[in-house]
Residue frames as a rotation matrix with the C-alpha (Angstrom) as fourth column:
UNK 1
-0.899 -0.418 0.127 18.87
0.077 0.134 0.988 -17.90
-0.430 0.898 -0.089 -15.28
UNK 2
-0.396 0.834 0.386 15.14
0.918 0.361 0.162 -18.39
-0.004 0.418 -0.908 -15.88
UNK 3
0.402 0.550 -0.732 14.26
0.587 -0.768 -0.255 -14.88
-0.703 -0.328 -0.632 -14.76
UNK 4
-0.390 -0.620 -0.681 16.80
-0.218 -0.656 0.722 -13.37
-0.895 0.430 0.120 -17.14
UNK 5
-0.930 0.100 0.354 15.37
0.362 0.415 0.835 -15.36
-0.064 0.904 -0.422 -20.05
UNK 6
0.013 0.996 -0.090 11.88
0.977 -0.031 -0.210 -14.27
-0.212 -0.085 -0.974 -19.04
UNK 7
0.236 0.029 -0.971 12.92
0.176 -0.984 0.013 -10.61
-0.956 -0.174 -0.237 -19.04
UNK 8
-0.784 -0.568 -0.251 14.45
-0.157 -0.209 0.965 -11.00
-0.600 0.796 0.074 -22.50
UNK 9
-0.717 0.562 0.413 11.15
0.694 0.518 0.500 -12.41
0.067 0.645 -0.761 -23.85
UNK 10
0.171 0.819 -0.548 9.10
0.780 -0.452 -0.432 -9.45
-0.602 -0.354 -0.716 -22.60
UNK 11
-0.197 -0.187 0.962 8.46
0.796 -0.603 0.046 -6.50
0.572 0.775 0.268 -24.85
UNK 12
-0.928 -0.250 0.277 8.14
0.091 -0.871 -0.483 -2.88
0.362 -0.423 0.831 -23.76
UNK 13
-0.169 0.952 0.257 4.36
-0.573 -0.307 0.760 -3.02
0.802 -0.019 0.597 -23.52
UNK 14
0.457 0.316 -0.832 4.45
0.351 0.795 0.495 -5.99
0.817 -0.518 0.252 -21.15
UNK 15
-0.494 -0.715 -0.495 7.06
0.784 -0.120 -0.609 -4.35
0.376 -0.689 0.620 -18.94
UNK 16
-0.844 0.234 0.482 5.06
-0.285 -0.958 -0.033 -1.11
0.454 -0.166 0.875 -18.77
UNK 17
0.176 0.974 -0.144 1.84
-0.402 0.205 0.892 -3.03
0.899 -0.099 0.427 -18.01
UNK 18
0.235 -0.168 -0.957 3.53
0.703 0.710 0.048 -5.00
0.672 -0.684 0.285 -15.23
UNK 19
-0.822 -0.555 -0.126 4.97
0.508 -0.616 -0.602 -1.80
0.257 -0.559 0.789 -13.73
UNK 20
-0.541 0.711 0.450 1.55
-0.503 -0.702 0.505 -0.14
0.674 0.047 0.737 -13.99
UNK 21
0.423 0.701 -0.575 -0.09
0.037 0.620 0.783 -3.05
0.906 -0.352 0.236 -12.17
UNK 22
-0.179 -0.581 -0.794 2.59
0.871 0.282 -0.403 -2.94
0.458 -0.763 0.456 -9.46
UNK 23
-0.946 -0.166 0.279 2.04
0.063 -0.937 -0.343 0.79
0.319 -0.306 0.897 -8.93
UNK 24
-0.153 0.971 0.184 -1.74
-0.552 -0.238 0.799 0.38
0.820 0.021 0.572 -8.80
UNK 25
0.414 0.246 -0.877 -1.43
0.459 0.776 0.434 -2.43
0.787 -0.581 0.208 -6.25
UNK 26
-0.629 -0.688 -0.362 0.94
0.697 -0.293 -0.655 -0.28
0.345 -0.664 0.664 -4.17
UNK 27
-0.777 0.425 0.465 -1.65
-0.434 -0.896 0.094 2.50
0.456 -0.129 0.880 -4.15
UNK 28
0.155 0.924 -0.350 -4.46
-0.319 0.382 0.867 0.05
0.935 -0.023 0.354 -3.46
UNK 29
0.267 -0.050 -0.962 -2.83
0.705 0.691 0.160 -1.54
0.657 -0.721 0.220 -0.41
UNK 30
-0.739 -0.594 -0.318 -1.51
0.651 -0.506 -0.567 1.71
0.176 -0.625 0.760 1.06
UNK 31
-0.529 0.560 0.637 -4.68
-0.067 -0.776 0.627 3.77
0.846 0.289 0.448 0.58
UNK 32
0.501 0.794 -0.344 -6.71
0.349 0.178 0.920 2.43
0.792 -0.581 -0.187 3.57
UNK 33
0.148 -0.525 -0.838 -3.88
0.987 0.030 0.156 3.08
-0.056 -0.850 0.523 6.03
UNK 34
-0.838 -0.479 0.262 -3.19
0.512 -0.856 0.073 6.53
0.189 0.196 0.962 4.60
UNK 35
-0.200 0.852 0.483 -6.87
0.020 -0.489 0.872 7.44
0.980 0.184 0.081 4.77
UNK 36
0.580 0.345 -0.738 -7.06
0.700 0.253 0.668 6.39
0.417 -0.904 -0.095 8.42
UNK 37
-0.328 -0.790 -0.517 -4.02
0.922 -0.388 0.008 8.56
-0.207 -0.474 0.856 9.16
UNK 38
-0.785 0.078 0.615 -5.59
0.263 -0.857 0.444 11.45
0.561 0.510 0.652 7.27
UNK 39
0.198 0.969 0.145 -8.93
0.154 -0.176 0.972 11.26
0.968 -0.170 -0.184 9.04
UNK 40
0.478 -0.097 -0.873 -7.37
0.872 0.168 0.459 10.90
0.102 -0.981 0.165 12.49
UNK 41
-0.616 -0.782 -0.095 -5.05
0.785 -0.620 0.011 13.83
-0.067 -0.068 0.995 11.75
UNK 42
-0.566 0.494 0.660 -7.94
0.076 -0.766 0.638 16.04
0.821 0.411 0.396 10.62
UNK 43
0.514 0.793 -0.327 -10.02
0.397 0.118 0.910 15.07
0.760 -0.597 -0.255 13.64
UNK 44
0.175 -0.527 -0.832 -7.18
0.973 -0.039 0.229 15.86
-0.153 -0.849 0.506 16.02
UNK 45
-0.822 -0.461 0.334 -6.45
0.530 -0.834 0.152 19.16
0.208 0.302 0.930 14.25
UNK 46
-0.113 0.877 0.467 -10.13
0.108 -0.457 0.883 20.06
0.988 0.150 -0.044 14.61
UNK 47
0.649 0.301 -0.699 -10.07
0.677 0.193 0.711 19.25
0.349 -0.934 -0.079 18.32
UNK 48
-0.302 -0.844 -0.444 -6.87
0.931 -0.362 0.054 21.28
-0.206 -0.396 0.895 18.73
UNK 49
-0.753 0.050 0.656 -8.41
0.291 -0.869 0.400 24.23
0.590 0.492 0.640 16.91
UNK 50
0.262 0.955 0.142 -11.55
0.167 -0.190 0.967 24.09
0.951 -0.229 -0.209 19.00
UNK 51
0.816 0.047 -0.576 -9.77
0.566 0.138 0.813 23.73
0.118 -0.989 0.087 22.35
UNK 52
0.728 -0.614 0.306 -6.63
-0.445 -0.762 -0.471 25.73
0.522 0.206 -0.828 21.49
UNK 53
0.649 -0.580 0.492 -4.45
-0.203 0.492 0.847 22.94
-0.733 -0.649 0.201 22.91
UNK 54
0.735 -0.447 -0.510 -1.23
-0.605 -0.094 -0.790 22.86
0.305 0.890 -0.339 20.89
UNK 55
0.246 -0.628 0.738 0.52
-0.581 0.514 0.631 19.83
-0.776 -0.584 -0.238 22.35
UNK 56
-0.160 -0.407 -0.899 2.66
-0.984 0.143 0.111 18.10
0.083 0.902 -0.423 19.70
UNK 57
-0.964 -0.211 0.164 2.28
-0.233 0.963 -0.133 14.62
-0.130 -0.167 -0.977 21.20
UNK 58
-0.178 0.975 0.136 -1.48
-0.207 0.098 -0.973 14.99
-0.962 -0.202 0.184 20.93
UNK 59
0.374 0.261 -0.890 -1.03
-0.898 -0.135 -0.418 14.82
-0.230 0.956 0.184 17.15
UNK 60
-0.301 -0.667 -0.682 1.46
-0.854 0.507 -0.118 11.98
0.424 0.546 -0.722 16.79
UNK 61
-0.859 -0.112 0.500 0.46
-0.397 0.762 -0.511 9.40
-0.324 -0.637 -0.699 19.40
UNK 62
0.070 0.938 0.340 -3.19
-0.266 0.346 -0.900 8.91
-0.961 -0.028 0.274 18.34
UNK 63
0.521 0.083 -0.849 -2.20
-0.847 -0.075 -0.527 8.96
-0.108 0.994 0.031 14.67
UNK 64
-0.528 -0.794 -0.301 0.47
-0.799 0.585 -0.142 6.30
0.289 0.165 -0.943 15.19
UNK 65
-0.694 0.347 0.631 -1.91
-0.242 0.713 -0.658 4.12
-0.678 -0.609 -0.411 17.21
UNK 66
0.386 0.906 -0.172 -4.64
-0.447 0.021 -0.894 4.47
-0.807 0.422 0.413 14.57
UNK 67
0.258 -0.365 -0.895 -2.23
-0.946 0.090 -0.310 3.60
0.194 0.927 -0.322 11.76
UNK 68
-0.813 -0.573 0.107 -0.93
-0.581 0.782 -0.227 0.52
0.047 -0.246 -0.968 13.60
UNK 69
-0.377 0.756 0.535 -4.47
-0.169 0.511 -0.842 -0.64
-0.911 -0.408 -0.065 14.33
UNK 70
0.580 0.598 -0.554 -5.51
-0.641 -0.085 -0.763 -0.13
-0.503 0.797 0.334 10.71
UNK 71
-0.208 -0.718 -0.665 -2.43
-0.920 0.374 -0.116 -2.04
0.332 0.587 -0.738 9.52
UNK 72
-0.860 -0.059 0.507 -3.34
-0.329 0.823 -0.462 -4.87
-0.390 -0.564 -0.728 11.90
UNK 73
0.041 0.982 0.185 -6.92
-0.225 0.189 -0.956 -4.84
-0.974 -0.002 0.228 10.60
UNK 74
0.717 0.292 -0.633 -6.08
-0.622 -0.142 -0.770 -4.57
-0.315 0.946 0.079 6.86
UNK 75
-0.274 -0.962 0.022 -2.97
-0.837 0.250 0.486 -6.81
-0.473 0.114 -0.874 6.83
UNK 76
-0.284 0.165 0.944 -4.78
0.215 0.971 -0.105 -10.05
-0.934 0.174 -0.312 5.80
UNK 77
0.778 0.618 0.116 -6.41
0.284 -0.181 -0.942 -8.25
-0.561 0.765 -0.316 2.87
UNK 78
0.540 -0.664 -0.517 -3.10
-0.784 -0.620 -0.021 -6.60
-0.307 0.417 -0.856 1.89
UNK 79
-0.453 -0.745 0.489 -1.32
-0.519 0.666 0.535 -9.94
-0.725 -0.012 -0.689 1.93
UNK 80
0.137 0.587 0.798 -4.07
0.439 0.686 -0.580 -11.52
-0.888 0.429 -0.163 -0.18
UNK 81
0.925 0.181 -0.335 -3.70
-0.169 -0.594 -0.787 -8.79
-0.341 0.784 -0.519 -2.83
UNK 82
0.152 -0.959 -0.241 0.08
-0.944 -0.213 0.251 -9.24
-0.292 0.189 -0.937 -2.89
UNK 83
-0.399 -0.264 0.878 -0.15
-0.159 0.963 0.218 -13.04
-0.903 -0.053 -0.426 -3.04
UNK 84
0.580 0.671 0.462 -2.57
0.396 0.263 -0.880 -12.89
-0.712 0.693 -0.113 -5.99
UNK 85
0.819 -0.338 -0.464 -0.23
-0.553 -0.678 -0.485 -10.47
-0.151 0.653 -0.742 -7.79
UNK 86
-0.196 -0.961 0.196 2.81
-0.859 0.264 0.439 -12.66
-0.473 -0.082 -0.877 -7.10
UNK 87
-0.094 0.246 0.965 0.96
0.187 0.956 -0.225 -15.77
-0.978 0.160 -0.136 -8.29
UNK 88
0.904 0.428 -0.014 0.15
0.095 -0.233 -0.968 -13.95
-0.417 0.873 -0.251 -11.54
UNK 89
0.437 -0.828 -0.352 3.82
-0.895 -0.439 -0.079 -13.02
-0.089 0.349 -0.933 -11.99
UNK 90
-0.365 -0.584 0.725 4.92
-0.530 0.770 0.354 -16.58
-0.766 -0.255 -0.591 -11.18
UNK 91
0.365 0.585 0.724 2.45
0.326 0.648 -0.688 -17.99
-0.872 0.487 0.046 -13.73
UNK 92
0.947 -0.054 -0.316 3.82
-0.298 -0.511 -0.807 -15.63
-0.118 0.858 -0.500 -16.38
UNK 93
0.007 -1.000 0.026 7.38
-0.964 0.000 0.268 -16.67
-0.267 -0.027 -0.963 -15.55
UNK 94
-0.263 -0.074 0.962 6.49
-0.143 0.989 0.037 -20.38
-0.954 -0.128 -0.270 -15.68
UNK 95
0.616 0.607 0.502 4.62
0.398 0.310 -0.864 -20.03
-0.680 0.732 -0.051 -18.97
UNK 96
-0.316 -0.861 0.398 7.49
0.842 -0.061 0.536 -18.06
-0.437 0.504 0.745 -20.48
UNK 97
-0.993 -0.070 0.099 5.62
0.107 -0.892 0.439 -14.87
0.057 0.446 0.893 -21.13
């Protein structure tokens, strides 16, 4: 019930700003993992081009391992960003706008 009342009190500008913040946070927390995948993929493609080895598992296995390791490394920071964002939303809901 409280969330519905909160949504009714928001105007279009607040809704757009909240959606914009959510999209920016999504980009912010996914960017490090995507960059690691990109760099590992480019490095492996370079090695494949130099050695002319065209094994498909040579591309996927190191990239998957690198992405999992980067997620393990960046997960505390990602959770902190999401917790701060959720606390901001909760404060706005509690204050009524």
